[in-house]
N, CA, C and O of each residue as an XYZ file, in Angstrom:
332
protein
N       0.828     -1.184      0.000
C       0.000      0.000      0.000
C       0.872      1.246      0.000
O       1.929      1.294      0.628
N       0.406      2.229     -0.707
C       1.139      3.479     -0.761
C       0.869      4.315      0.479
O       1.790      4.929      1.020
N      -0.367      4.350      0.937
C      -0.713      5.135      2.115
C      -2.130      4.829      2.553
O      -2.886      4.172      1.838
N      -2.479      5.307      3.720
C      -3.831      5.116      4.237
C      -4.444      6.486      4.440
O      -3.860      7.338      5.109
N      -5.586      6.698      3.882
C      -6.305      7.959      4.030
C      -7.223      7.831      5.228
O      -8.300      7.244      5.123
N      -6.812      8.371      6.367
C      -7.572      8.221      7.600
C      -8.921      8.932      7.548
O      -9.888      8.471      8.156
N      -8.994     10.023      6.844
C     -10.215     10.812      6.807
C     -11.187     10.330      5.747
O     -12.260     10.912      5.588
N     -10.838      9.291      5.025
C     -11.738      8.749      4.023
C     -11.596      9.443      2.689
O     -10.827     10.390      2.522
N     -12.354      8.946      1.762
C     -12.370      9.506      0.418
C     -13.658     10.292      0.245
O     -14.734      9.846      0.642
N     -13.533     11.438     -0.337
C     -14.700     12.274     -0.548
C     -15.695     11.555     -1.460
O     -15.322     11.042     -2.514
N     -16.937     11.523     -1.053
C     -17.968     10.919     -1.874
C     -18.055      9.410     -1.786
O     -18.717      8.791     -2.620
N     -17.404      8.789     -0.794
C     -17.463      7.341     -0.637
C     -18.671      6.963      0.204
O     -18.855      7.466      1.312
N     -19.498      6.064     -0.342
C     -20.643      5.534      0.399
C     -20.693      4.028      0.204
O     -20.564      3.531     -0.915
N     -20.880      3.309      1.297
C     -21.010      1.852      1.274
C     -22.270      1.528      2.059
O     -22.354      1.808      3.255
N     -23.241      0.942      1.388
C     -24.493      0.649      2.080
C     -25.231     -0.494      1.402
O     -24.995     -0.746      0.221
N     -26.116     -1.196      2.104
C     -26.264     -1.133      3.563
C     -25.123     -1.884      4.235
O     -24.464     -2.716      3.611
N     -24.899     -1.597      5.470
C     -23.886     -2.295      6.249
C     -24.368     -2.374      7.683
O     -24.403     -1.352      8.369
N     -24.739     -3.543      8.157
C     -24.582     -4.869      7.567
C     -25.495     -5.083      6.355
O     -26.477     -4.365      6.165
N     -25.148     -6.092      5.538
C     -25.880     -6.360      4.306
C     -26.313     -7.820      4.257
O     -25.858     -8.652      5.042
N     -27.207     -8.105      3.312
C     -27.686     -9.470      3.104
C     -26.953    -10.120      1.948
O     -25.837    -10.609      2.120
N     -27.568    -10.132      0.763
C     -26.966    -10.756     -0.416
C     -26.164     -9.799     -1.278
O     -25.417    -10.238     -2.152
N     -26.305     -8.494     -1.048
C     -25.571     -7.522     -1.870
C     -25.443     -6.192     -1.139
O     -26.200     -5.891     -0.215
N     -24.463     -5.403     -1.580
C     -24.313     -4.043     -1.074
C     -23.775     -3.160     -2.182
O     -23.237     -3.646     -3.177
N     -23.926     -1.870     -2.003
C     -23.571     -0.873     -3.015
C     -22.360     -0.078     -2.549
O     -22.249      0.280     -1.376
N     -21.463      0.190     -3.476
C     -20.337      1.089     -3.223
C     -20.432      2.221     -4.235
O     -20.518      1.985     -5.440
N     -20.417      3.447     -3.735
C     -20.431      4.628     -4.598
C     -19.211      5.465     -4.243
O     -18.949      5.732     -3.070
N     -18.471      5.874     -5.259
C     -17.272      6.683     -5.061
C     -17.199      7.729     -6.152
O     -17.115      7.405     -7.337
N     -17.231      8.983     -5.745
C     -17.118     10.075     -6.711
C     -15.664     10.256     -7.125
O     -14.745      9.926     -6.374
N     -15.471     10.781     -8.323
C     -14.118     11.060     -8.792
C     -13.586      9.974     -9.697
O     -14.346      9.275    -10.367
N     -12.263      9.838     -9.713
C     -11.613      8.885    -10.606
C     -11.882      7.444    -10.184
O     -12.313      7.186     -9.060
N     -11.626      6.521    -11.086
C     -11.847      5.102    -10.800
C     -10.924      4.642     -9.675
O      -9.919      5.285     -9.368
N     -11.290      3.515     -9.069
C     -10.521      2.964     -7.956
C     -10.484      1.448     -8.073
O     -11.337      0.842     -8.721
N      -9.502      0.852     -7.449
C      -9.425     -0.606     -7.349
C     -10.027     -1.012     -6.012
O      -9.808     -0.356     -4.993
N     -10.787     -2.101     -6.030
C     -11.421     -2.609     -4.817
C     -10.987     -4.045     -4.607
O     -10.989     -4.853     -5.535
N     -10.616     -4.348     -3.378
C     -10.329     -5.723     -2.986
C     -11.093     -5.997     -1.708
O     -11.129     -5.156     -0.809
N     -11.706     -7.172     -1.620
C     -12.427     -7.567     -0.419
C     -11.868     -8.900      0.053
O     -11.704     -9.838     -0.728
N     -11.577     -8.963      1.364
C     -10.986    -10.142      1.979
C     -11.867    -10.644      3.106
O     -12.525     -9.859      3.788
N     -11.878    -11.965      3.301
C     -12.587    -12.522      4.448
C     -11.673    -12.463      5.668
O     -10.541    -11.989      5.567
N     -12.146    -12.936      6.812
C     -11.358    -12.837      8.051
C     -10.112    -13.721      8.044
O      -9.213    -13.531      8.863
N     -10.056    -14.681      7.128
C      -8.867    -15.525      7.010
C      -7.855    -14.968      6.022
O      -6.817    -15.583      5.780
N      -8.156    -13.793      5.445
C      -7.235    -13.160      4.511
C      -7.380    -13.615      3.076
O      -6.562    -13.250      2.232
N      -8.401    -14.403      2.777
C      -8.632    -14.857      1.398
C      -9.359    -13.767      0.627
O     -10.363    -13.223      1.087
N      -8.840    -13.460     -0.548
C      -9.500    -12.452     -1.385
C     -10.754    -13.065     -1.989
O     -10.700    -14.100     -2.652
N     -11.891    -12.405     -1.745
C     -13.155    -12.886     -2.294
C     -13.608    -12.066     -3.489
O     -14.490    -12.488     -4.238
N     -13.001    -10.878     -3.673
C     -13.376    -10.035     -4.813
C     -12.255     -9.057     -5.110
O     -11.613     -8.535     -4.199
N     -12.028     -8.818     -6.384
C     -11.086     -7.806     -6.841
C     -11.628     -7.238     -8.136
O     -11.863     -7.978     -9.092
N     -11.830     -5.927     -8.174
C     -12.355     -5.304     -9.390
C     -12.048     -3.821     -9.408
O     -11.609     -3.250     -8.410
N     -12.283     -3.206    -10.555
C     -12.130     -1.765    -10.708
C     -13.500     -1.128    -10.549
O     -14.485     -1.595    -11.122
N     -13.555     -0.066     -9.772
C     -14.799      0.648     -9.526
C     -14.832      1.908    -10.373
O     -13.937      2.748    -10.284
N     -15.857      2.035    -11.187
C     -16.095      3.244    -11.976
C     -17.348      3.913    -11.426
O     -18.452      3.622    -11.888
N     -17.202      4.786    -10.467
C     -18.276      5.534     -9.817
C     -19.136      4.707     -8.875
O     -19.347      5.120     -7.735
N     -19.643      3.553     -9.307
C     -20.454      2.749     -8.405
C     -20.447      1.287     -8.809
O     -20.202      0.938     -9.964
N     -20.724      0.439     -7.821
C     -20.780     -1.001     -8.077
C     -21.781     -1.625     -7.117
O     -21.869     -1.241     -5.951
N     -22.522     -2.579     -7.622
C     -23.404     -3.388     -6.805
C     -22.681     -4.717     -6.601
O     -22.490     -5.475     -7.552
N     -22.285     -4.997     -5.375
C     -21.498     -6.175     -5.057
C     -22.436     -7.304     -4.641
O     -23.178     -7.174     -3.668
N     -22.400     -8.395     -5.371
C     -23.201     -9.563     -5.040
C     -22.397    -10.470     -4.123
O     -21.279    -10.870     -4.448
N     -22.979    -10.789     -2.973
C     -22.283    -11.596     -1.989
C     -23.108    -12.811     -1.589
O     -22.949    -13.334     -0.487
N     -23.974    -13.254     -2.466
C     -24.888    -14.345     -2.130
C     -24.165    -15.652     -1.814
O     -24.706    -16.501     -1.105
N     -22.956    -15.820     -2.329
C     -22.217    -17.057     -2.049
C     -21.167    -16.888     -0.949
O     -20.374    -17.800     -0.712
N     -21.152    -15.746     -0.280
C     -20.230    -15.511      0.818
C     -20.848    -16.002      2.121
O     -22.065    -15.941      2.292
N     -20.029    -16.483      3.026
C     -20.490    -16.872      4.356
C     -20.804    -15.614      5.175
O     -20.244    -14.548      4.922
N     -21.686    -15.743      6.135
C     -21.975    -14.632      7.038
C     -20.715    -14.307      7.832
O     -19.949    -15.201      8.191
N     -20.507    -13.024      8.102
C     -19.354    -12.627      8.894
C     -18.758    -11.302      8.454
O     -19.370    -10.548      7.697
N     -17.570    -11.035      8.935
C     -16.861     -9.782      8.707
C     -15.985     -9.879      7.462
O     -15.337    -10.899      7.225
N     -15.972     -8.804      6.667
C     -15.133     -8.718      5.468
C     -14.404     -7.380      5.474
O     -14.932     -6.373      5.947
N     -13.195     -7.382      4.948
C     -12.365     -6.188      4.893
C     -12.322     -5.667      3.460
O     -11.996     -6.400      2.526
N     -12.650     -4.419      3.308
C     -12.736     -3.763      2.004
C     -11.590     -2.766      1.885
O     -11.468     -1.856      2.705
N     -10.751     -2.935      0.867
C      -9.660     -2.000      0.573
C      -9.989     -1.289     -0.727
O     -10.257     -1.928     -1.744
N      -9.968      0.036     -0.688
C     -10.229      0.840     -1.883
C      -8.995      1.677     -2.140
O      -8.543      2.422     -1.271
N      -8.448      1.548     -3.349
C      -7.227      2.264     -3.723
C      -7.569      3.184     -4.885
O      -7.982      2.736     -5.954
N      -7.388      4.480     -4.653
C      -7.682      5.495     -5.667
C      -6.471      6.416     -5.763
O      -6.231      7.243     -4.884
N      -5.715      6.258     -6.845
C      -4.488      7.039     -6.988
C      -3.506      6.695     -5.883
O      -3.140      5.531     -5.721
N      -3.075      7.686     -5.125
C      -2.139      7.497     -4.025
C      -2.840      7.234     -2.697
O      -2.181      7.033     -1.677
N      -4.164      7.233     -2.703
C      -4.919      7.077     -1.458
C      -5.464      5.660     -1.317
O      -5.909      5.048     -2.289
N      -5.420      5.157     -0.102
C      -5.998      3.856      0.220
C      -6.870      4.012      1.448
O      -6.481      4.662      2.418
N      -8.043      3.421      1.405
C      -8.917      3.439      2.568
C      -9.372      2.022      2.854
O      -9.601      1.231      1.939
N      -9.498      1.714      4.120
C      -9.917      0.388      4.564
C     -11.224      0.533      5.325
O     -11.367      1.404      6.183
N     -12.165     -0.325      5.001
C     -13.454     -0.340      5.683
C     -13.820     -1.782      5.985
O     -13.305     -2.707      5.357
N     -14.704     -1.967      6.939
C     -15.230     -3.283      7.264
C     -16.699     -3.323      6.872
O     -17.433     -2.352      7.057
N     -17.113     -4.460      6.330
C     -18.529     -4.692      6.037
C     -18.913     -6.039      6.647
O     -18.080     -6.935      6.786
N     -20.175     -6.161      7.003
C     -20.646     -7.383      7.659
C     -21.774     -7.986      6.858
O     -22.763     -7.322      6.548
N     -21.610     -9.273      6.522
C     -22.689    -10.019      5.864
C     -23.480    -10.725      6.942
O     -22.925    -11.449      7.769
N     -24.792    -10.504      6.921
C     -25.656    -11.136      7.911
C     -26.046    -12.519      7.492
O     -26.776    -13.200      8.212
């Protein structure tokens, strides 16, 4: 990672959280890379985000997931919970 943006990224929204079978990520500005990991560190998703994405998690186990969003030199980490 290049750095961690503690104050977040402007225009970043992740909802709902906790979620059921899917959740939405909205990010204003330039595209970003998204990686999502389970609690064991296994990558469950990796993709490029262009403004927004609807993430389908119907085949994921219930629990905590770690979301890394990398936009240019900024990186932000968030947690999401699948119910």
